[in-house]
MDAnalysis code that builds the backbone (N, CA, C; Angstrom):
import MDAnalysis as mda
import numpy as np

u = mda.Universe.empty(669, n_residues=223, atom_resindex=np.repeat(np.arange(223), 3), trajectory=True)
u.add_TopologyAttr("name", ["N", "CA", "C"] * 223)
u.add_TopologyAttr("resid", np.arange(1, 224))
u.add_TopologyAttr("resname", ["MET", "GLU", "ASN", "ALA", "PHE", "LYS", "LEU", "HIS", "LEU", "GLY", "ASP", "ALA", "LYS", "GLY", "ALA", "THR", "HIS", "ILE", "PHE", "ASP", "PHE", "ASP", "GLN", "ASN", "ARG", "VAL", "VAL", "VAL", "GLY", "ARG", "ASP", "PRO", "SER", "SER", "ASP", "LEU", "VAL", "ILE", "ASP", "ASP", "VAL", "GLU", "ILE", "SER", "ARG", "ARG", "HIS", "LEU", "VAL", "ILE", "THR", "ARG", "GLU", "LYS", "ASN", "GLY", "ILE", "TYR", "PHE", "ASP", "ASP", "LYS", "ASN", "SER", "THR", "ASN", "GLY", "THR", "PHE", "VAL", "GLY", "GLY", "LYS", "GLN", "ILE", "LYS", "LYS", "LYS", "THR", "GLU", "PHE", "LYS", "ASN", "GLY", "ASP", "GLN", "LEU", "VAL", "LEU", "GLY", "GLN", "ASN", "HIS", "THR", "LEU", "ARG", "LEU", "GLU", "VAL", "LEU", "GLU", "PRO", "GLN", "THR", "LEU", "ILE", "GLU", "GLU", "PRO", "ALA", "VAL", "THR", "ASP", "ALA", "VAL", "HIS", "THR", "PHE", "GLU", "PRO", "PRO", "ALA", "ASP", "ALA", "GLU", "GLN", "MET", "MET", "GLU", "GLU", "ILE", "LYS", "THR", "GLU", "PRO", "ALA", "ILE", "GLU", "ALA", "SER", "GLN", "GLU", "GLY", "GLN", "GLN", "ARG", "ALA", "GLU", "ILE", "THR", "ASN", "GLU", "GLU", "ILE", "ARG", "PRO", "VAL", "LYS", "ALA", "ASN", "LEU", "PRO", "LYS", "ALA", "GLU", "LYS", "LYS", "VAL", "LYS", "PRO", "ALA", "GLY", "LYS", "GLU", "ARG", "PRO", "LYS", "TRP", "VAL", "VAL", "ILE", "LEU", "ALA", "ALA", "ALA", "LEU", "ILE", "PHE", "ILE", "ILE", "VAL", "PHE", "CYS", "VAL", "ILE", "PRO", "LEU", "ILE", "VAL", "ILE", "GLU", "ALA", "THR", "ASN", "GLN", "TRP", "CYS", "ASP", "LEU", "PHE", "ALA", "GLY", "PHE", "PHE", "ASN", "SER", "LEU", "SER", "PRO", "ASN", "VAL", "CYS", "PRO"])
u.atoms.positions = np.array([
    [37.783, 28.133, -26.452],
    [36.939, 29.008, -27.276],
    [36.215, 29.979, -26.376],
    [35.965, 31.169, -26.891],
    [35.336, 32.213, -26.102],
    [33.881, 31.866, -25.792],
    [33.518, 32.029, -24.490],
    [32.144, 31.804, -24.007],
    [31.677, 30.360, -24.204],
    [32.576, 29.393, -24.190],
    [32.167, 27.987, -24.180],
    [31.507, 27.699, -22.835],
    [30.636, 26.688, -22.791],
    [29.916, 26.424, -21.549],
    [29.698, 24.922, -21.371],
    [29.381, 24.560, -20.100],
    [29.073, 23.188, -19.735],
    [27.659, 23.137, -19.163],
    [27.013, 21.983, -19.347],
    [25.691, 21.750, -18.770],
    [25.816, 20.556, -17.819],
    [25.453, 20.783, -16.540],
    [25.477, 19.740, -15.516],
    [24.064, 19.175, -15.381],
    [23.864, 17.960, -15.859],
    [22.548, 17.324, -15.854],
    [22.456, 16.388, -14.651],
    [21.485, 16.652, -13.759],
    [21.246, 15.804, -12.599],
    [19.926, 15.070, -12.724],
    [19.910, 13.794, -12.288],
    [18.678, 13.013, -12.380],
    [18.117, 12.735, -10.989],
    [17.013, 11.980, -10.925],
    [16.329, 11.721, -9.659],
    [17.165, 10.876, -8.713],
    [18.123, 10.085, -9.222],
    [18.952, 9.230, -8.387],
    [20.129, 9.969, -7.765],
    [20.285, 11.252, -8.095],
    [21.388, 12.034, -7.543],
    [22.636, 12.023, -8.394],
    [22.620, 11.309, -9.532],
    [23.785, 11.268, -10.411],
    [23.848, 12.538, -11.252],
    [25.069, 12.993, -11.564],
    [25.278, 14.201, -12.352],
    [26.151, 13.868, -13.558],
    [25.720, 14.328, -14.741],
    [26.454, 14.129, -15.981],
    [26.789, 15.498, -16.558],
    [28.031, 15.665, -17.004],
    [28.509, 16.962, -17.489],
    [28.722, 16.867, -18.997],
    [28.225, 17.889, -19.724],
    [28.330, 17.934, -21.175],
    [28.946, 19.273, -21.568],
    [29.944, 19.226, -22.484],
    [30.625, 20.427, -22.981],
    [30.009, 20.841, -24.321],
    [29.806, 22.147, -24.474],
    [29.250, 22.684, -25.726],
    [30.005, 23.950, -26.102],
    [30.218, 24.109, -27.411],
    [30.816, 25.351, -27.909],
    [30.036, 25.912, -29.095],
    [28.876, 25.268, -29.431],
    [28.060, 25.805, -30.510],
    [27.108, 26.872, -29.980],
    [26.477, 27.568, -30.900],
    [25.596, 28.674, -30.544],
    [24.175, 28.226, -30.228],
    [23.825, 26.986, -30.526],
    [22.451, 26.524, -30.307],
    [22.492, 25.070, -29.828],
    [21.827, 24.814, -28.690],
    [21.777, 23.473, -28.113],
    [20.317, 23.127, -27.849],
    [19.852, 22.024, -28.435],
    [18.484, 21.557, -28.243],
    [18.503, 20.471, -27.160],
    [17.621, 20.637, -26.159],
    [17.506, 19.680, -25.059],
    [16.133, 19.031, -25.149],
    [16.088, 17.695, -25.183],
    [14.806, 17.012, -25.258],
    [14.964, 15.508, -25.283],
    [13.814, 14.819, -25.438],
    [13.789, 13.362, -25.459],
    [14.086, 12.809, -26.846],
    [13.952, 13.642, -27.864],
    [14.178, 13.190, -29.235],
    [15.650, 12.813, -29.412],
    [15.929, 11.655, -30.046],
    [17.320, 11.222, -30.226],
    [18.162, 12.193, -31.035],
    [17.533, 13.063, -31.839],
    [18.290, 14.014, -32.644],
    [18.691, 15.263, -31.850],
    [18.294, 15.353, -30.582],
    [18.625, 16.532, -29.769],
    [20.113, 16.541, -29.463],
    [20.624, 17.749, -29.201],
    [22.036, 17.874, -28.826],
    [22.287, 17.288, -27.439],
    [21.324, 17.441, -26.540],
    [21.394, 16.834, -25.213],
    [20.135, 15.999, -25.030],
    [20.284, 14.674, -25.105],
    [19.142, 13.757, -25.063],
    [18.894, 13.342, -23.613],
    [17.639, 13.515, -23.142],
    [17.219, 13.068, -21.816],
    [16.108, 12.048, -22.029],
    [16.420, 10.794, -21.789],
    [15.476, 9.699, -22.054],
    [14.549, 9.538, -20.848],
    [13.515, 10.370, -20.806],
    [12.543, 10.333, -19.703],
    [11.206, 10.805, -20.243],
    [10.113, 10.099, -19.872],
    [8.792, 10.442, -20.394],
    [8.347, 11.825, -19.928],
    [8.924, 12.351, -18.830],
    [8.548, 13.682, -18.365],
    [9.175, 14.795, -19.207],
    [10.156, 14.457, -20.014],
    [10.833, 15.433, -20.868],
    [10.196, 15.386, -22.249],
    [9.845, 16.551, -22.765],
    [9.240, 16.623, -24.096],
    [10.293, 16.334, -25.160],
    [9.826, 16.029, -26.361],
    [10.757, 15.692, -27.446],
    [11.682, 16.871, -27.729],
    [11.156, 18.088, -27.781],
    [11.964, 19.310, -27.858],
    [11.570, 20.162, -26.657],
    [12.251, 19.905, -25.528],
    [11.847, 20.521, -24.263],
    [12.233, 22.001, -24.223],
    [13.499, 22.308, -24.514],
    [13.947, 23.704, -24.532],
    [15.160, 23.835, -25.443],
    [15.464, 25.096, -25.776],
    [16.605, 25.409, -26.632],
    [17.471, 26.426, -25.918],
    [18.776, 26.180, -25.904],
    [19.743, 27.096, -25.301],
    [20.534, 27.737, -26.434],
    [20.556, 29.084, -26.449],
    [21.256, 29.810, -27.511],
    [22.329, 30.689, -26.893],
    [23.457, 30.779, -27.623],
    [24.559, 31.632, -27.191],
    [24.594, 32.846, -28.117],
    [24.441, 34.034, -27.531],
    [24.404, 35.274, -28.296],
    [25.535, 36.186, -27.849],
    [25.626, 37.353, -28.475],
    [26.727, 38.271, -28.168],
    [26.673, 38.762, -26.727],
    [25.466, 39.030, -26.236],
    [25.325, 39.605, -24.896],
    [25.028, 38.582, -23.809],
    [25.137, 37.255, -24.125],
    [24.904, 36.260, -23.092],
    [24.343, 34.969, -23.641],
    [23.946, 34.096, -22.718],
    [23.373, 32.790, -23.056],
    [21.932, 32.774, -22.580],
    [21.024, 32.237, -23.417],
    [19.589, 32.258, -23.118],
    [19.007, 30.849, -23.271],
    [17.901, 30.608, -22.530],
    [17.157, 29.362, -22.703],
    [15.708, 29.716, -23.005],
    [15.049, 28.870, -23.816],
    [13.674, 29.128, -24.255],
    [12.903, 27.812, -24.202],
    [11.898, 27.727, -23.317],
    [11.063, 26.532, -23.215],
    [10.147, 26.461, -24.439],
    [10.114, 25.295, -25.082],
    [9.346, 25.109, -26.310],
    [8.002, 24.435, -26.022],
    [7.230, 25.087, -25.142],
    [5.891, 24.584, -24.787],
    [5.950, 23.122, -24.319],
    [6.896, 22.832, -23.441],
    [7.045, 21.466, -22.927],
    [5.838, 21.082, -22.078],
    [5.577, 19.784, -21.998],
    [4.400, 19.299, -21.259],
    [4.526, 19.544, -19.762],
    [5.691, 19.221, -19.199],
    [5.878, 19.339, -17.747],
    [6.616, 20.598, -17.330],
    [7.007, 21.440, -18.286],
    [7.510, 22.763, -17.981],
    [8.966, 22.826, -17.555],
    [9.466, 24.078, -17.504],
    [10.819, 24.396, -17.050],
    [10.697, 25.400, -15.907],
    [11.377, 25.130, -14.803],
    [11.212, 25.934, -13.595],
    [12.560, 26.480, -13.139],
    [12.491, 27.689, -12.570],
    [13.657, 28.319, -11.939],
    [13.200, 28.859, -10.591],
    [13.790, 28.325, -9.521],
    [13.394, 28.770, -8.181],
    [11.940, 28.488, -7.873],
    [11.401, 27.387, -8.397],
    [10.014, 27.015, -8.151],
    [9.007, 27.749, -9.032],
    [9.465, 28.625, -9.933],
    [8.566, 29.379, -10.810],
    [8.730, 28.892, -12.243],
    [7.615, 28.611, -12.914],
    [7.672, 28.122, -14.280],
    [8.003, 29.265, -15.234],
    [8.964, 29.010, -16.136],
    [9.405, 30.011, -17.100],
    [8.930, 29.572, -18.481],
    [8.152, 30.442, -19.139],
    [7.587, 30.103, -20.446],
    [8.142, 30.955, -21.576],
    [8.925, 31.980, -21.260],
    [9.471, 32.842, -22.306],
    [10.995, 32.771, -22.297],
    [11.583, 33.336, -23.331],
    [13.035, 33.326, -23.468],
    [13.647, 34.129, -22.326],
    [14.600, 33.494, -21.605],
    [15.177, 34.090, -20.399],
    [16.692, 33.892, -20.419],
    [17.393, 34.867, -19.872],
    [18.858, 34.765, -19.828],
    [19.270, 33.645, -18.873],
    [20.199, 32.842, -19.324],
    [20.723, 31.713, -18.553],
    [22.091, 32.129, -18.009],
    [22.104, 32.555, -16.737],
    [23.335, 33.078, -16.150],
    [24.186, 31.954, -15.578],
    [25.453, 32.252, -15.412],
    [26.399, 31.267, -14.880],
    [25.985, 30.845, -13.471],
    [25.821, 29.531, -13.260],
    [25.410, 29.001, -11.965],
    [23.924, 28.796, -11.830],
    [23.110, 29.322, -12.752],
    [21.661, 29.116, -12.678],
    [21.335, 27.635, -12.866],
    [20.284, 27.189, -12.187],
    [19.862, 25.790, -12.274],
    [18.401, 25.724, -12.678],
    [18.128, 24.979, -13.743],
    [16.772, 24.770, -14.227],
    [16.274, 23.424, -13.722],
    [14.957, 23.336, -13.512],
    [14.312, 22.080, -13.151],
    [13.414, 21.691, -14.311],
    [13.695, 20.540, -14.900],
    [12.926, 20.057, -16.045],
    [11.992, 18.970, -15.556],
    [10.684, 19.239, -15.611],
    [9.717, 18.285, -15.079],
    [9.882, 18.157, -13.578],
    [10.063, 16.933, -13.102],
    [10.223, 16.691, -11.667],
    [11.510, 15.960, -11.313],
    [12.144, 15.320, -12.303],
    [13.254, 14.425, -11.985],
    [14.617, 14.925, -12.421],
    [14.696, 16.014, -13.201],
    [15.983, 16.418, -13.752],
    [16.270, 17.892, -13.476],
    [17.552, 18.185, -13.304],
    [18.022, 19.561, -13.135],
    [19.097, 19.827, -14.178],
    [19.234, 21.097, -14.550],
    [20.204, 21.490, -15.566],
    [20.878, 22.774, -15.097],
    [22.196, 22.687, -14.812],
    [22.930, 23.846, -14.300],
    [23.955, 24.292, -15.329],
    [24.078, 25.633, -15.486],
    [24.976, 26.212, -16.475],
    [26.308, 26.560, -15.829],
    [27.391, 26.207, -16.534],
    [28.736, 26.612, -16.116],
    [29.420, 27.243, -17.327],
    [29.640, 28.556, -17.250],
    [30.272, 29.282, -18.347],
    [31.779, 29.209, -18.169],
    [32.477, 28.842, -19.236],
    [33.931, 28.751, -19.204],
    [34.516, 30.054, -19.705],
    [35.200, 30.763, -18.833],
    [35.807, 32.038, -19.199],
    [37.056, 31.776, -20.036],
    [37.333, 32.641, -21.015],
    [38.545, 32.463, -21.836],
    [39.797, 32.605, -20.993],
    [40.818, 31.783, -21.303],
    [42.053, 31.831, -20.553],
    [42.857, 33.061, -20.940],
    [43.396, 33.693, -19.986],
    [44.208, 34.893, -20.206],
    [45.657, 34.560, -19.901],
    [46.553, 35.202, -20.641],
    [47.975, 34.977, -20.442],
    [48.417, 35.645, -19.159],
    [49.227, 34.957, -18.386],
    [49.741, 35.499, -17.137],
    [51.101, 36.121, -17.408],
    [51.202, 37.420, -17.182],
    [52.448, 38.135, -17.417],
    [53.450, 37.787, -16.337],
    [54.632, 37.342, -16.777],
    [55.687, 37.012, -15.842],
    [56.500, 38.257, -15.532],
    [56.906, 38.430, -14.301],
    [57.696, 39.626, -13.960],
    [59.044, 39.594, -14.663],
    [59.444, 40.764, -15.122],
    [60.728, 40.877, -15.824],
    [61.876, 40.628, -14.864],
    [62.908, 39.914, -15.401],
    [64.082, 39.605, -14.595],
    [65.115, 40.689, -14.810],
    [65.478, 41.311, -13.761],
    [66.466, 42.400, -13.850],
    [67.864, 41.838, -13.682],
    [68.799, 42.566, -14.181],
    [70.195, 42.159, -14.098],
    [70.843, 42.547, -12.787],
    [70.074, 43.271, -11.976],
    [70.670, 43.733, -10.725],
    [70.830, 42.555, -9.783],
    [71.982, 42.461, -9.152],
    [72.294, 41.399, -8.218],
    [72.375, 42.006, -6.835],
    [71.488, 41.513, -5.952],
    [71.466, 42.027, -4.587],
    [72.357, 41.144, -3.737],
    [73.336, 41.720, -3.145],
    [74.238, 40.977, -2.268],
    [73.755, 41.078, -0.849],
    [73.909, 39.991, -0.134],
    [73.476, 39.934, 1.260],
    [74.705, 39.962, 2.153],
    [74.713, 40.907, 3.025],
    [75.813, 41.039, 3.962],
    [75.298, 40.731, 5.355],
    [75.852, 39.725, 6.004],
    [75.390, 39.414, 7.361],
    [75.794, 40.508, 8.330],
    [74.989, 40.734, 9.375],
    [75.351, 41.746, 10.370],
    [76.621, 41.358, 11.102],
    [77.198, 42.338, 11.746],
    [78.490, 42.129, 12.412],
    [78.380, 41.140, 13.554],
    [77.272, 41.131, 14.282],
    [77.126, 40.251, 15.438],
    [76.408, 38.949, 15.086],
    [76.461, 38.520, 13.830],
    [75.755, 37.302, 13.410],
    [76.333, 36.068, 14.079],
    [77.680, 36.011, 14.183],
    [78.288, 34.844, 14.798],
    [77.893, 34.698, 16.253],
    [77.845, 35.821, 16.983],
    [77.458, 35.770, 18.390],
    [76.021, 35.303, 18.548],
    [75.112, 35.752, 17.663],
    [73.707, 35.352, 17.720],
    [73.552, 33.844, 17.471],
    [74.324, 33.305, 16.526],
    [74.242, 31.888, 16.234],
    [74.695, 31.056, 17.418],
    [75.770, 31.499, 18.123],
    [76.241, 30.770, 19.298],
    [75.203, 30.758, 20.404],
    [74.464, 31.889, 20.601],
    [73.424, 31.945, 21.631],
    [72.275, 31.002, 21.295],
    [71.929, 30.936, 20.009],
    [70.829, 30.049, 19.596],
    [71.183, 28.596, 19.832],
    [72.468, 28.224, 19.599],
    [72.891, 26.843, 19.789],
    [72.937, 26.449, 21.252],
    [73.369, 27.399, 22.134],
    [73.550, 27.062, 23.545],
    [72.237, 27.030, 24.307],
    [71.255, 27.862, 23.939],
    [69.990, 27.923, 24.684],
    [69.217, 26.601, 24.647],
    [69.052, 25.960, 23.482],
    [68.339, 24.664, 23.508],
    [69.050, 23.611, 24.323],
    [70.428, 23.637, 24.353],
    [71.155, 22.652, 25.139],
    [70.898, 22.833, 26.623],
    [70.841, 24.095, 27.089],
    [70.564, 24.361, 28.505],
    [69.159, 23.909, 28.871],
    [68.206, 24.219, 28.000],
    [66.817, 23.828, 28.270],
    [66.680, 22.306, 28.300],
    [67.403, 21.612, 27.396],
    [67.311, 20.150, 27.367],
    [67.879, 19.539, 28.634],
    [68.993, 20.093, 29.146],
    [69.571, 19.552, 30.378],
    [68.654, 19.774, 31.567],
    [67.999, 20.944, 31.619],
    [67.063, 21.209, 32.717],
    [65.881, 20.242, 32.675],
    [65.381, 19.986, 31.484],
    [64.266, 19.040, 31.368],
    [64.685, 17.643, 31.796],
    [65.949, 17.234, 31.457],
    [66.423, 15.923, 31.860],
    [66.536, 15.788, 33.365],
    [66.991, 16.856, 34.066],
    [67.073, 16.824, 35.519],
    [65.688, 16.699, 36.145],
    [64.735, 17.453, 35.601],
    [63.373, 17.390, 36.141],
    [62.796, 15.989, 35.982],
    [63.022, 15.354, 34.818],
    [62.499, 14.000, 34.616],
    [63.154, 13.021, 35.575],
    [64.487, 13.190, 35.822],
    [65.175, 12.295, 36.745],
    [64.634, 12.437, 38.156],
    [64.326, 13.687, 38.571],
    [63.763, 13.901, 39.897],
    [62.398, 13.248, 40.023],
    [61.635, 13.303, 38.963],
    [60.278, 12.729, 39.007],
    [60.358, 11.209, 39.099],
    [61.285, 10.600, 38.307],
    [61.378, 9.140, 38.312],
    [61.955, 8.599, 39.603],
    [62.803, 9.432, 40.321],
    [63.402, 8.971, 41.570],
    [62.439, 9.011, 42.746],
    [61.344, 9.701, 42.607],
    [60.382, 9.781, 43.697],
    [59.726, 8.421, 43.910],
    [59.533, 8.108, 45.182],
    [58.886, 6.842, 45.511],
    [57.385, 6.959, 45.282],
    [56.859, 5.928, 44.695],
    [55.417, 5.886, 44.444],
    [54.816, 4.936, 45.459],
    [54.096, 5.483, 46.354],
    [53.490, 4.693, 47.426],
    [52.046, 4.364, 47.088],
    [51.702, 3.110, 47.231],
    [50.291, 2.764, 46.943],
    [49.370, 3.351, 47.994],
    [48.284, 3.813, 47.571],
    [47.296, 4.426, 48.465],
    [46.180, 3.425, 48.678],
    [45.956, 3.107, 49.934],
    [44.886, 2.176, 50.278],
    [43.609, 2.963, 50.524],
    [42.641, 2.607, 49.846],
    [41.359, 3.293, 50.005],
    [40.555, 2.580, 51.082],
    [40.115, 3.355, 52.083],
    [39.288, 2.806, 53.154],
    [37.840, 2.786, 52.697],
    [37.437, 1.659, 52.226],
    [36.070, 1.527, 51.739],
    [35.158, 1.105, 52.879],
    [33.992, 1.644, 52.957],
    [33.058, 1.254, 54.023],
    [32.640, -0.196, 53.861],
    [32.593, -0.914, 55.013],
    [32.180, -2.308, 54.991],
    [30.700, -2.439, 54.655],
    [30.440, -3.459, 53.894],
    [29.046, -3.677, 53.497],
    [28.234, -4.129, 54.704],
    [27.139, -3.478, 54.920],
    [26.275, -3.836, 56.046],
    [25.488, -5.092, 55.731],
    [25.381, -5.953, 56.754],
    [24.601, -7.179, 56.591],
    [23.117, -6.850, 56.513],
    [22.500, -7.484, 55.587],
    [21.071, -7.278, 55.431],
    [20.328, -8.046, 56.511],
    [19.477, -7.342, 57.177],
    [18.685, -7.949, 58.255],
    [17.342, -8.346, 57.685],
    [17.036, -9.628, 57.848],
    [15.757, -10.112, 57.343],
    [14.635, -9.582, 58.205],
    [13.634, -9.090, 57.604],
    [12.520, -8.556, 58.393],
    [11.837, -9.664, 59.198],
    [11.637, -9.391, 60.449],
    [10.994, -10.379, 61.348],
    [9.524, -10.528, 61.011],
    [9.038, -11.765, 61.202],
    [7.628, -11.998, 60.918],
    [6.729, -11.300, 61.921],
    [5.573, -10.981, 61.515],
    [4.639, -10.274, 62.389],
    [4.139, -11.210, 63.514],
    [4.271, -10.753, 64.720],
    [3.793, -11.547, 65.857],
    [2.276, -11.461, 65.965],
    [1.672, -12.612, 66.275],
    [0.214, -12.638, 66.400],
    [-0.203, -12.058, 67.756],
    [-1.301, -11.375, 67.815],
    [-1.771, -10.835, 69.099],
    [-2.095, -11.974, 70.086],
    [-1.944, -11.678, 71.382],
    [-2.172, -12.691, 72.426],
    [-3.616, -13.151, 72.466],
    [-4.557, -12.239, 72.227],
    [-5.964, -12.634, 72.330],
    [-6.348, -13.650, 71.263],
    [-5.626, -13.599, 70.105],
    [-5.908, -14.580, 69.057],
    [-5.468, -15.967, 69.522],
    [-4.292, -16.015, 70.168],
    [-3.794, -17.292, 70.671],
    [-4.725, -17.868, 71.741],
    [-5.181, -16.983, 72.659],
    [-6.075, -17.436, 73.745],
    [-7.389, -17.950, 73.184],
    [-7.937, -17.217, 72.221],
    [-9.212, -17.624, 71.618],
    [-9.085, -18.967, 70.911],
    [-7.978, -19.181, 70.189],
    [-7.774, -20.448, 69.484],
    [-7.661, -21.609, 70.474],
    [-6.953, -21.356, 71.600],
    [-6.804, -22.412, 72.603],
    [-8.153, -22.762, 73.238],
    [-8.994, -21.727, 73.510],
    [-10.309, -21.963, 74.106],
    [-11.200, -22.763, 73.164],
    [-11.151, -22.422, 71.862],
    [-11.970, -23.156, 70.894],
    [-11.526, -24.615, 70.810],
    [-10.214, -24.832, 70.808],
    [-9.716, -26.212, 70.775],
    [-10.170, -26.987, 72.017],
    [-10.103, -26.340, 73.186],
    [-10.539, -26.988, 74.438],
    [-12.008, -27.359, 74.387],
    [-12.854, -26.446, 73.925],
    [-14.299, -26.703, 73.863],
    [-14.604, -27.833, 72.910],
    [-13.902, -27.832, 71.753],
    [-14.169, -28.870, 70.758],
    [-13.747, -30.239, 71.283],
    [-12.550, -30.299, 71.910],
    [-12.019, -31.593, 72.358],
    [-12.788, -32.143, 73.559],
    [-13.091, -31.287, 74.530],
    [-13.649, -31.773, 75.801],
    [-15.163, -31.609, 75.927],
    [-15.766, -30.923, 75.009],
    [-17.224, -30.723, 75.119],
    [-17.977, -31.246, 73.905],
    [-17.601, -30.741, 72.745],
    [-18.380, -31.055, 71.548],
    [-18.206, -32.508, 71.161],
    [-16.965, -32.967, 71.102],
    [-16.720, -34.350, 70.674],
    [-17.371, -35.364, 71.638],
    [-17.232, -35.220, 72.994],
    [-17.916, -36.174, 73.886],
    [-19.427, -36.179, 73.721],
    [-20.040, -35.000, 73.558],
    [-21.490, -34.940, 73.358],
    [-21.906, -35.683, 72.102],
    [-21.081, -35.528, 71.046],
    [-21.426, -36.233, 69.802],
    [-21.342, -37.749, 70.004],
    [-20.318, -38.195, 70.716],
    [-20.162, -39.644, 70.970],
    [-21.308, -40.182, 71.825],
    [-21.698, -39.440, 72.902],
    [-22.794, -39.884, 73.784],
    [-24.104, -39.949, 73.028],
    [-24.346, -38.957, 72.212],
    [-25.579, -38.940, 71.443],
    [-25.606, -40.092, 70.458],
    [-24.479, -40.380, 69.847],
    [-24.449, -41.455, 68.848],
    [-24.647, -42.825, 69.501],
    [-24.153, -43.035, 70.729],
    [-24.250, -44.343, 71.396],
    [-25.425, -44.424, 72.381],
    [-26.154, -43.333, 72.562],
    [-27.320, -43.258, 73.459],
    [-26.948, -43.722, 74.884],
    [-25.950, -43.081, 75.448],
    [-25.459, -43.420, 76.785],
    [-25.786, -42.326, 77.805],
    [-26.824, -41.552, 77.575],
    [-27.172, -40.482, 78.506],
    [-27.563, -41.057, 79.880],
    [-28.394, -42.057, 79.835],
    [-28.861, -42.626, 81.126],
    [-27.755, -43.410, 81.822],
    [-26.867, -44.033, 81.021],
    [-25.779, -44.786, 81.648],
    [-24.802, -43.873, 82.370],
    [-24.594, -42.726, 81.813],
    [-23.604, -41.808, 82.401],
    [-24.219, -40.804, 83.368],
    [-25.416, -40.366, 83.086],
    [-26.014, -39.295, 83.901],
    [-27.403, -39.695, 84.422],
    [-27.568, -40.957, 84.857],
    [-28.888, -41.431, 85.335],
    [-29.324, -40.674, 86.584],
    [-28.453, -40.533, 87.556],
    [-28.812, -39.831, 88.774],
    [-29.230, -38.402, 88.510],
    [-28.526, -37.716, 87.551],
    [-28.837, -36.311, 87.266],
    [-30.210, -36.194, 86.634],
    [-30.507, -37.086, 85.665],
    [-31.803, -36.989, 84.991],
    [-32.951, -37.412, 85.920],
    [-32.726, -38.434, 86.803],
    [-33.790, -38.863, 87.733],
    [-34.075, -37.787, 88.776],
    [-33.018, -36.991, 89.120],
    [-33.300, -35.899, 90.087],
    [-34.140, -34.826, 89.454],
    [-34.000, -34.664, 88.197],
    [-34.833, -33.667, 87.504],
    [-36.221, -34.197, 87.243],
    [-36.283, -35.458, 86.798],
    [-37.586, -36.070, 86.515],
    [-37.516, -37.540, 86.935],
    [-38.208, -37.943, 88.030],
    [-38.107, -39.299, 88.543],
    [-38.481, -40.317, 87.501],
    [-37.795, -41.502, 87.627],
    [-38.029, -42.665, 86.768],
    [-37.836, -42.377, 85.279],
    [-37.024, -41.310, 84.899],
    [-36.717, -41.064, 83.482],
    [-35.765, -42.133, 82.975],
    [-34.744, -42.432, 83.806],
    [-33.770, -43.466, 83.444],
    [-34.035, -44.652, 84.332],
    [-34.118, -45.879, 83.861],
    [-34.380, -47.087, 84.659],
    [-33.233, -47.404, 85.578],
])
């Protein structure tokens, strides 16, 4: 039918439903009596009306609650609905128009009675022989080249890899000589001086061991 059209209805989930219409008036809304029913609370009961007229197809928003938008702009008056235009109804649905153009008859070319005869050129046979012989020559040359390649000796190549160097453990830090000397002197003093003095003092053997020394300093100190 002339100027029949389709409506592509898209929802928030990305699904698209296609509806065919050939009447002059299509009501879109939530009301079950609408020609195109959209069961969504954002769609008004009579959201918009699409009319087909002599000079085109138009849509008219019927004071819907959430409005009808084209290119982000709300449309409140009767506007031409062109092929490929997409309306946004509320926030979750889109409506795209596809106009079906009337089919036209394709004229078939007339068949003439003239018969065109094809005459091969005089040197056609010679050309065919050249075409047959050229691929054979090329194939033989390729076979010789492959044979030469396969006959070549393949020698393994030894890669001279550098030997891994042994890891040298870092040597411990040597102690300074003066530290060793000082430690030895302290040990000597403790062993041969401090410890004997402590033992003599504890056993009160000063006079037994050093009587002559103390008496020379102070007579009759030690009996």
